[in-house]
C-alpha positions as CSV (number, residue, x, y, z in Angstrom):
1,M,-5.7,-11.9,11.6
2,Q,-4.6,-8.2,11.0
3,I,-1.1,-7.7,12.0
4,A,-2.5,-3.6,13.9
5,S,-4.9,-5.9,16.5
6,L,-3.9,-6.6,20.5
7,T,-3.9,-10.9,19.7
8,F,-1.0,-10.1,16.8
9,V,1.4,-7.6,18.7
10,L,0.5,-8.8,22.6
11,I,0.4,-12.7,21.9
12,V,1.3,-14.2,18.2
13,L,4.2,-12.2,17.0
14,P,6.1,-12.8,20.4
15,V,5.2,-17.0,20.1
16,L,6.4,-16.6,16.6
17,L,10.0,-14.8,16.7
18,L,10.4,-16.9,20.0
19,I,10.3,-19.9,17.9
20,Y,11.7,-19.5,14.2
21,Y,15.0,-18.1,16.4
22,L,14.9,-21.1,18.7
23,I,14.3,-23.6,15.2
24,P,17.5,-25.1,13.0
25,D,17.6,-22.8,10.5
26,K,16.2,-25.8,7.8
27,A,12.8,-25.6,9.7
28,R,12.5,-21.8,9.3
29,Q,11.1,-21.8,5.8
30,G,8.8,-24.5,6.9
31,F,8.2,-22.7,9.9
32,L,7.1,-19.5,8.1
33,V,4.6,-21.2,5.8
34,L,2.8,-23.1,8.3
35,S,2.4,-19.1,10.6
36,C,1.1,-18.2,7.5
37,F,-1.8,-20.6,6.9
38,L,-2.5,-20.2,10.5
39,L,-2.5,-16.5,9.9
40,Y,-5.5,-17.0,7.7
41,S,-7.1,-19.2,8.9
42,W,-7.4,-17.7,12.2
43,G,-11.6,-17.7,13.2
44,N,-12.7,-19.1,9.7
45,P,-10.2,-22.7,8.6
46,V,-12.0,-22.5,4.9
47,R,-10.2,-18.9,4.3
48,V,-6.9,-21.1,3.2
49,L,-8.7,-23.1,0.0
50,Y,-8.0,-20.1,-2.3
51,P,-4.7,-19.4,-1.3
52,S,-4.1,-23.6,-1.4
53,A,-5.9,-23.3,-4.6
54,F,-3.6,-21.4,-6.8
55,L,-0.2,-22.2,-5.1
56,C,-1.0,-24.9,-6.0
57,Y,-2.0,-24.0,-9.7
58,D,0.9,-21.2,-9.9
59,Y,3.6,-24.1,-9.0
60,G,2.4,-26.4,-11.5
61,T,1.6,-23.9,-14.0
62,G,5.5,-22.5,-13.8
63,L,7.0,-25.7,-14.0
64,L,4.7,-26.3,-17.3
65,L,5.7,-23.0,-18.7
66,D,9.3,-23.8,-18.1
67,K,8.5,-27.4,-20.1
68,V,7.0,-25.9,-22.9
69,R,9.0,-22.5,-23.5
70,K,10.3,-23.0,-26.7
71,N,6.6,-23.6,-27.6
72,R,5.9,-19.8,-27.9
73,I,2.5,-19.4,-28.6
74,A,1.5,-22.6,-26.2
75,S,3.6,-20.1,-23.3
76,I,1.1,-16.9,-24.0
77,G,-1.5,-19.0,-24.3
78,I,-0.9,-20.2,-21.2
79,V,0.1,-17.3,-19.6
80,C,-3.3,-15.4,-21.1
81,F,-5.0,-18.0,-19.2
82,S,-3.5,-17.7,-15.9
83,V,-4.4,-14.1,-16.3
84,L,-8.2,-14.6,-17.1
85,I,-8.9,-17.4,-14.2
86,Q,-7.2,-15.7,-11.2
87,I,-8.6,-12.0,-12.1
88,V,-11.8,-13.3,-12.9
89,A,-11.6,-15.0,-9.3
90,M,-10.1,-12.3,-7.4
91,S,-13.0,-10.1,-8.7
92,Y,-15.6,-12.0,-7.5
93,I,-14.3,-12.4,-4.8
94,R,-13.8,-9.4,-3.6
95,N,-16.9,-7.4,-5.1
96,T,-18.5,-10.3,-3.0
97,A,-16.4,-9.3,0.5
98,Q,-19.3,-9.1,2.4
99,E,-21.2,-12.6,1.2
100,N,-18.1,-15.2,1.0
101,E,-15.8,-15.8,3.6
102,F,-13.4,-17.6,1.2
103,F,-10.3,-15.4,1.2
104,P,-11.3,-11.9,1.5
105,F,-7.9,-9.9,2.9
106,G,-4.9,-9.9,0.8
107,I,-6.7,-11.3,-2.3
108,A,-5.7,-8.5,-4.5
109,I,-1.5,-8.7,-3.3
110,Y,-1.6,-12.1,-3.7
111,T,-3.0,-12.0,-7.3
112,L,-0.5,-9.6,-8.2
113,Q,2.1,-11.3,-6.9
114,G,1.2,-15.0,-8.3
115,L,1.1,-14.0,-11.5
116,G,4.3,-11.7,-11.7
117,Y,5.8,-15.4,-11.0
118,L,4.3,-16.7,-13.7
119,I,5.1,-13.8,-16.2
120,G,8.9,-14.0,-15.1
121,V,9.1,-17.4,-15.6
122,F,7.2,-16.6,-18.9
123,R,9.7,-14.2,-19.6
124,K,13.2,-16.1,-18.6
125,H,13.8,-14.0,-15.5
126,H,14.2,-16.5,-13.3
127,A,13.4,-20.2,-13.1
128,P,10.6,-21.8,-11.9
129,A,10.5,-22.6,-8.1
130,V,11.2,-26.4,-8.1
131,N,11.0,-25.9,-3.8
132,F,6.9,-26.0,-3.1
133,I,7.8,-24.8,0.4
134,T,9.6,-21.5,-1.4
135,L,7.0,-21.1,-3.4
136,A,4.4,-21.3,-0.5
137,L,6.5,-19.0,1.4
138,Y,7.1,-16.1,-1.4
139,L,3.5,-16.0,-2.5
140,L,2.0,-16.5,1.0
141,F,4.2,-14.4,3.2
142,F,2.0,-12.6,5.7
143,P,3.7,-9.2,6.3
144,S,3.8,-8.6,2.4
145,L,0.0,-10.1,2.4
146,F,-1.6,-8.6,4.6
147,A,-0.1,-4.9,4.7
148,G,1.3,-4.7,0.8
149,G,4.9,-4.2,-0.2
150,L,5.1,-6.3,-3.7
151,F,8.7,-7.7,-5.0
152,S,10.2,-10.4,-7.4
153,Y,10.3,-14.1,-7.0
154,T,14.1,-12.9,-7.6
155,E,14.7,-10.4,-5.5
156,F,13.0,-13.5,-3.0
157,S,14.9,-16.2,-3.9
158,K,18.4,-14.1,-3.5
159,Q,17.4,-13.1,-0.2
160,N,15.9,-17.0,0.6
161,K,19.3,-18.2,0.5
162,N,21.3,-15.2,2.5
163,K,18.3,-14.0,5.0
164,N,20.0,-11.2,7.3
165,L,18.6,-12.7,10.5
166,N,20.7,-11.5,13.5
167,I,19.9,-8.9,17.1
168,I,20.5,-6.2,15.2
169,S,17.7,-7.0,12.0
170,L,15.1,-7.9,15.0
171,S,15.6,-4.7,16.9
172,D,15.4,-2.8,13.8
173,G,12.3,-4.3,12.5
174,L,10.6,-4.4,15.7
175,S,11.3,-0.2,15.8
176,L,10.2,-0.6,12.5
177,F,7.3,-1.7,12.6
178,I,6.6,0.2,16.1
179,R,6.7,3.3,14.3
180,G,5.0,2.0,11.3
181,L,1.9,0.5,13.8
182,A,1.9,4.3,15.1
183,E,1.4,5.8,11.5
184,K,-2.0,3.5,11.9
185,V,-3.5,3.4,14.8
186,V,-2.6,6.7,15.7
187,L,-2.3,9.1,13.0
188,A,-4.3,6.8,10.0
189,D,-7.7,6.6,12.3
190,T,-7.6,9.7,13.6
191,F,-7.6,11.0,10.5
192,G,-9.7,8.5,9.9
193,Y,-12.7,8.9,12.8
194,I,-12.3,13.1,11.8
195,F,-13.0,12.0,8.1
196,R,-16.4,10.2,9.0
197,E,-17.5,12.9,10.9
198,L,-17.0,14.8,7.8
199,Q,-18.5,12.4,5.8
200,Q,-22.1,12.9,7.9
201,I,-22.3,16.3,6.3
202,A,-24.2,15.5,3.1
203,P,-22.4,17.7,0.1
204,E,-25.2,19.8,-0.6
205,N,-25.2,21.5,2.8
206,M,-20.8,22.0,2.9
207,S,-19.7,24.8,2.4
208,M,-15.7,25.3,-0.1
209,L,-14.0,25.2,3.4
210,T,-15.9,21.8,4.7
211,A,-15.6,20.4,1.6
212,W,-12.0,20.8,0.7
213,L,-10.7,20.1,4.8
214,M,-13.1,16.7,4.1
215,T,-11.0,15.8,0.8
216,I,-7.6,17.3,2.9
217,I,-8.4,15.3,5.9
218,F,-9.3,12.2,3.6
219,S,-5.9,12.5,1.8
220,M,-4.0,11.9,5.1
221,Y,-6.4,9.1,6.6
222,L,-5.4,7.0,3.1
223,Y,-1.6,8.2,2.7
224,F,-0.9,7.3,6.3
225,E,-3.0,3.4,6.7
226,L,-1.1,2.5,3.4
227,L,2.0,3.8,5.3
228,G,1.6,1.8,8.1
229,Y,0.9,-0.7,7.3
230,S,3.6,-0.9,5.0
231,E,6.1,0.3,6.8
232,M,4.9,-2.8,9.7
233,A,5.2,-5.2,6.8
234,R,8.7,-4.6,6.0
235,G,9.7,-4.4,10.0
236,L,8.2,-7.5,10.3
237,G,10.0,-8.6,7.3
238,R,13.4,-7.7,8.5
239,C,12.6,-9.4,11.9
240,F,12.5,-13.2,9.7
241,G,15.4,-11.6,8.5
242,Y,13.7,-10.2,4.5
243,E,13.7,-7.3,3.2
244,L,10.4,-5.7,1.9
245,P,10.9,-2.9,-0.6
246,K,10.0,0.7,0.8
247,N,6.4,1.0,-1.1
248,F,6.0,4.7,0.0
249,S,8.1,7.9,0.1
250,H,6.9,11.8,0.9
251,P,4.6,12.2,-1.9
252,F,3.0,15.5,-0.3
253,F,4.7,19.0,-1.3
254,T,5.9,17.8,-4.4
255,P,6.7,20.2,-7.8
256,S,4.4,17.5,-10.1
257,M,1.7,14.4,-10.6
258,T,4.9,12.6,-12.1
259,A,6.7,13.0,-8.5
260,F,3.8,12.7,-6.3
261,M,2.7,9.0,-7.8
262,K,6.3,8.0,-8.1
263,S,6.2,8.0,-3.9
264,Y,3.2,6.7,-3.7
265,N,2.6,2.7,-3.7
266,I,5.6,2.3,-5.5
267,T,5.5,-1.0,-6.1
268,L,2.2,-1.3,-7.2
269,V,3.1,0.8,-10.4
270,L,6.2,-0.9,-10.7
271,W,4.7,-4.0,-11.0
272,F,1.9,-3.0,-13.6
273,E,4.9,-0.9,-15.4
274,T,7.2,-4.2,-15.6
275,N,4.4,-7.1,-16.1
276,F,2.0,-5.4,-18.3
277,R,3.2,-1.8,-19.9
278,R,6.7,-3.5,-20.9
279,L,5.3,-6.8,-21.3
280,L,2.5,-5.6,-24.2
281,F,4.0,-2.2,-25.4
282,R,7.7,-2.0,-25.2
283,K,8.3,-3.3,-29.4
284,Y,6.4,-0.9,-30.6
285,S,7.1,2.5,-31.4
286,D,4.6,4.4,-32.8
287,K,4.1,7.2,-30.0
288,Y,0.5,7.1,-29.9
289,I,0.9,3.0,-29.4
290,Y,3.2,4.4,-26.3
291,Y,0.9,6.8,-25.0
292,T,-2.4,4.5,-25.7
293,G,-0.2,1.8,-23.1
294,F,0.7,4.7,-20.7
295,V,-2.8,5.0,-19.9
296,L,-4.0,1.6,-19.9
297,T,-1.9,0.9,-17.3
298,W,-3.3,3.7,-15.2
299,V,-6.3,2.5,-15.6
300,F,-5.7,-1.2,-14.6
301,I,-3.9,0.1,-11.5
302,G,-7.6,2.2,-10.6
303,A,-8.9,-1.0,-11.0
304,W,-6.5,-2.5,-8.9
305,Y,-8.4,-0.3,-6.0
306,G,-12.0,-1.5,-7.3
307,I,-13.7,-2.6,-10.1
308,R,-15.9,0.3,-9.9
309,L,-16.3,3.3,-12.9
310,K,-15.1,5.7,-10.3
311,F,-11.6,4.1,-9.6
312,I,-11.2,3.4,-13.5
313,L,-12.0,6.6,-13.9
314,W,-9.1,8.1,-11.5
315,G,-6.9,5.5,-13.7
316,F,-7.1,7.3,-16.7
317,L,-7.3,11.1,-15.4
318,I,-4.2,9.8,-13.8
319,G,-2.5,8.2,-16.8
320,A,-3.6,11.6,-18.7
321,V,-2.1,14.0,-16.0
322,L,0.8,12.3,-16.2
323,L,1.2,11.4,-19.5
324,N,0.4,15.5,-20.5
325,E,3.6,16.8,-18.0
326,K,5.8,14.7,-19.7
327,L,5.1,16.0,-23.2
328,F,4.2,19.3,-22.5
329,L,4.6,20.5,-18.7
330,E,8.3,19.3,-17.7
331,K,9.9,22.1,-18.1
332,I,7.4,24.3,-17.3
333,I,7.4,22.8,-13.8
334,K,11.5,22.5,-13.3
335,K,11.4,26.2,-13.6
336,Q,8.5,26.9,-11.3
337,Y,8.6,24.7,-8.5
338,I,6.2,26.9,-6.3
339,A,3.6,27.3,-8.9
340,G,4.2,22.8,-9.7
341,I,4.0,22.6,-5.5
342,V,0.3,24.5,-5.7
343,Y,-0.8,22.5,-9.0
344,T,0.3,19.4,-7.6
345,A,-1.3,19.7,-4.0
346,L,-4.9,20.8,-5.8
347,L,-4.8,18.3,-8.6
348,S,-4.2,15.6,-6.6
349,Q,-6.9,16.9,-3.9
350,F,-9.2,16.7,-6.6
351,L,-9.1,13.0,-8.0
352,W,-9.3,11.8,-4.3
353,V,-12.7,12.4,-3.9
354,L,-13.2,10.0,-6.8
355,F,-12.3,7.3,-3.9
356,F,-14.1,8.5,-0.7
357,S,-17.4,9.0,-2.7
358,N,-19.9,6.3,-3.1
359,N,-20.3,7.1,-7.1
360,L,-19.5,9.5,-10.0
361,T,-22.6,12.1,-8.9
362,E,-21.6,12.1,-5.7
363,A,-17.8,13.2,-6.7
364,A,-19.5,15.6,-8.9
365,A,-21.3,16.6,-6.0
366,Y,-18.7,17.4,-3.8
367,W,-16.1,19.0,-6.8
368,K,-19.4,21.9,-7.3
369,V,-18.8,22.9,-3.7
370,M,-15.3,22.7,-4.1
371,F,-15.2,25.2,-6.7
372,G,-17.4,27.2,-4.1
373,F,-20.4,26.9,-6.9
374,G,-23.9,26.7,-5.1
375,N,-22.8,27.1,-1.1
376,S,-21.1,29.5,0.9
377,I,-17.0,29.7,1.6
378,L,-17.4,29.2,4.9
379,D,-19.3,27.9,7.6
380,Q,-19.8,27.3,11.2
381,T,-19.1,23.4,11.3
382,G,-16.0,24.1,8.8
383,I,-14.1,26.9,10.8
384,Y,-14.5,24.1,14.1
385,F,-12.5,21.9,12.4
386,L,-10.2,23.8,11.0
387,V,-9.7,25.6,14.3
388,S,-9.5,21.9,16.0
389,Y,-7.5,19.8,13.6
390,I,-5.2,22.8,12.2
391,A,-2.0,21.6,14.2
392,L,-3.2,18.0,13.6
393,I,-3.1,18.2,9.3
394,L,0.1,20.6,9.5
395,S,2.1,17.8,11.5
396,G,0.4,15.5,9.1
397,F,1.6,17.0,5.8
398,Y,5.0,17.9,7.7
399,I,5.6,14.1,8.7
400,A,4.6,13.3,4.7
401,T,7.4,15.0,3.3
402,D,11.2,15.3,2.4
403,Q,11.4,17.9,4.8
404,F,10.7,15.7,7.4
405,R,12.9,13.0,6.1
406,N,15.7,15.5,5.3
407,I,15.7,16.8,9.2
408,T,15.7,13.2,10.9
409,E,19.0,12.3,8.6
410,R,21.0,14.9,9.5
411,L,19.8,14.5,13.3
412,S,20.7,11.7,13.5
413,V,24.1,11.8,12.0
414,S,24.8,14.7,14.9
415,D,26.7,14.5,17.6
416,F,22.8,16.1,19.7
417,G,21.7,13.0,17.5
418,Q,24.1,10.2,18.2
419,K,23.0,11.4,21.8
420,I,19.2,11.1,21.5
421,M,19.9,7.1,19.7
422,N,20.7,5.4,22.9
423,F,17.6,6.5,23.9
424,M,15.2,6.0,21.0
425,P,14.9,2.1,22.4
426,L,12.9,4.1,25.3
427,F,11.3,6.1,22.6
428,H,9.6,3.2,20.7
429,G,9.0,1.5,24.3
430,I,6.6,4.3,25.1
431,L,5.2,4.9,21.6
432,L,4.2,1.1,21.7
433,I,2.5,1.4,25.3
434,F,0.9,4.5,23.3
435,C,-0.6,2.3,20.2
436,L,-1.5,-0.2,22.3
437,A,-3.8,2.1,24.9
438,S,-5.3,4.1,21.7
439,M,-6.0,0.1,20.0
440,L,-7.6,-1.1,23.8
441,Y,-9.3,1.9,24.2
442,G,-9.8,3.3,20.8
443,D,-13.3,1.6,20.2
444,Q,-14.8,2.9,23.3
445,Y,-13.5,6.5,23.5
446,E,-13.0,7.5,20.1
447,R,-8.8,7.1,20.2
448,L,-7.8,8.1,23.5
449,W,-5.5,11.3,22.3
450,L,-8.4,13.3,20.9
451,W,-9.8,14.6,24.1
452,M,-6.5,14.7,26.4
């Protein structure tokens, strides 16, 4: 069951919250674990086999690592074996998601959480979990697993002992969930619909304008899809007394690719920095080994999105660009802020082509059109889509920038903003109704507000 579904929003979530707040505090952790298993098995009980098997494995392996921590070679062997079998299992299931029914959703996040836990025990960042239910909740907490936002076992343990559970956290959590739901079903789904319409056009039949417009719309779709799910997860976490980390900031119109990637899938990048690059390369002082480790980290981040050549190439190119900025362009970018924004915007759009192309040949065909080779600069299709959706595109870009955050923060502390805040419950109620209408009639009417 997805958290952006009518069944979850209207039935499952209210029931879960009602029971969670009524039962004794000692029973809440077990109830959440049971709820996670029920949600994963919704419609297909077989799905719980994979997380159950690796939950038991991670629990036992964590205790084993604690026992053999004095034997460095044995500890390294256990960690390497754990990484190998979990990565192989995840890769197999993700690549055959259409055929198998074991655990096709959330598997990548689950795997990273589990490996991060074991690496944390190995590096003595935290003790192994003694309570099986506590570890089960950490690995299977459905807001994080369904929607992302990786966080360490150390942070989870602190929050688990001192949960912020009150009417204010519940209200804040529901408000954040509704805003994330709107970002997903209103913005992301609308951009997704427009992108699929443009995707029907073959690259050789596109103009330069249409190709760039398609890439921009895809970047908006991907950002609001991931942001929406991430904010929904953070909202649900607050409802149950946990503060999940922020996974997306405001990446667009940043002056460098470094700043862009620091605001995009933040916890994923931090996980690979902590559990891969710093673990394997921090002891080496040679600068070339550092450069290799830096780029290789981004290659693995690309592979996390999908074990295909196009994602691996995307990761390699991102790593190379960030390393180049770090070594040569940092001072130039600071002096040429506007030029940096243009450079980042063009380069990020150029690289997103690898995400939506079926293969490298198709990506090269899109790039050829984007640079104006072999096709016209303008065509009626591109002009029609630009005129029809320019307001939506500009609104999306503005929401995804720091300017939007700054104006909302300034407004919230002003006298006028304080008066507006009194009407926020009403606003969120209206927004929820709009989201439900969009979810209910979206498949039949291709997103209600496109023709209203």
